[in-house]
N, C-alpha and C positions, 0 to 999 in steps of 0.2 A: 429628030422625033423623040418623044417621051420614052417610048419603050425601048428604043436602042441605048438611050442615055442610061436608063434603069438597069439594063443588062451590063453595060460598061462599069457602071457604079458597083453593081453586085459582084461582079467578076473581080474588081479591085479590092472590094471589102473582105471577100472570102479567100483572097490569095493565100495559098499555103495550107488551106484547109483540106482535109481528104475525108471521104465517107468512112462511117465506123468499121465496116468489115472488108474494106479494099482500098487500094491507093488510088482510086478514082479521084480526080479533083471534085471538091465539094460543090462547085458551081454548077456541075453537070445536073444536079438535082433541081435547082431553081430554074435552070434553063428549060428542062423537060417540063416542069409545072407551067410555066409561061407559054410555052409552045402549045400544050394541051389547051389552055385557056385561049389562045390565039385561034386554034384550030376549030373552037367551038363558036367563034365569032364575037367573042367577048370585047369589052372596051379597051382602050388603050391604057386607061387607068388601071383596070383589073389585071391586064397582062403585065403593066410595070410593077404591080404588087406582087405578081407571081414571081418575077425576078428578085424582088426585095424582101420577101416574105420572112426569111431568117436572118437578115443582116442585124436587126436590133437585138434578137436573142443570142447571136453567135459571134458578134464583132462589137466594136466600141462605136458604132453608128447609133444614134438616138432617133426616136420618132421626130423630134424637132428638126434633125438634120433632114430626114426624109421629107417633111413638110416644107421646109425652106427650098429645097431642091426639085421636089416633085409635086407639091401642092397638097392641100388638105385632103382631098378625096383619096389619093394613093396612101398619104399617111395614115388615114383612118382605116382604110383596108388593111395595111400592114399592122396597126395597133390592135385590130380587132383578132388578128390570128397570132399575137405575140404573147407567149406565156410568161408568167411571173416566176422567174427562176429562183425566187427566195422561198418558193413553196415546194412541199414534196412532190414527187412524180405523181402520185395518185391525186392530190389536191389539183395540180395543174391540169391533168388529164379529165378530171371530173368537171373542172370549170370549162373546158373546151367542149365537152359533151353538153353541159348545160346551155352554154352560150350557142351552140349549134342549132339547137331546137327552134329558138325564135329569131335567129340571125337573119338579116337581109339576104336575099338570093345571091348577090355577088360575093358576100362573105362566105356562104356555103359553097359556091363554086370554087373559091380559093382553097378553102379547107380540104374539100374532097378531092380536088386535083393534087394537093400535096399529099394527103393520106394514100391515095391511090399509087402515086409514083414510089412513096416509101415501102407500100406493101408489095408492089411488083418488084422492086430491088430486093426486099427481103426474101422473097420467094426465090429469086435467082441465087442469092447467096446461101440459102439454105441448101439448095441443090448441091452447091460446091463444097461448103463447110459444114453442113448438118447442124446439130444443136450447138455447136461452138459458137454460132452467131449470137446467141443470148448473152455470152460473156462481155460483150462490148455494149450492153444496153443497161439502163437503170431499172428495167423491168423485164422479167422472164416471159416465157410462152403464156402462162396463164393469165398474167396481168395485160399482155399485149392483146391477148384474145379477148378479154372483157372490153378494153379500150375500143378496138377496131369493130367489134360487134355493136357496141353502144353507138359509135358514130354511125354505123350503117342503119341503125334502127331511128336515129334522129335526123338524118340528113333530108328526108322527104317531108318533114313536118312543114306545113304552111306553104308548100310549093304546089301549083297545078301541074297537071300532067304536061303541059306545053313548056313549063319552065324547067323540067328535068333533062339535064344533058346526058347523052348516052353513057358518059364515063361514070355516072353515078350507078348504073347497073353493072358496069364493069368492076367498081369497087366492091359492090355487094356480092358479086361472083367470086372475086379474089379473096374476100373474107371467108366465105363458105368453103372454098377450096384449100386455103392455106390453114385455117383454124377449124379442121374437121371436128 
């Protein structure tokens, strides 16, 4: 099945990588993103993209590799959520916010599942490490606050009430709670 293959592929691609503020294997993040999408009843292609969403940014895997192995739909979803690392942090994040506004709902689902998981982990790490967490990021509290609030403002654009999964509100609440 495609999503199991995507999970195995991502696990191998991220082998040896760990999360920024802990020694947790990096793959735990894409797994949680994909599981959230699966819980919401998303397509196998979108769940597969959840597993694969960081491999192009963080490993030597290309979009072409993804397309060859998983098809154009999965590759397009991953590409739509892959940042251009040649740009500055602010330029990359502004591009994501601008893209989110008019993105297809599946892309929004992937981006928000990713951002929610990152923010929930950040909350946990902040309770353990305090403000030291910001030392491992390219941007500190104020920039992260701007970015997450901007994502929360744009994520609902062009979606009907029926198209909004519950975890969008969970993200909105986490942004309000963490970035008081």
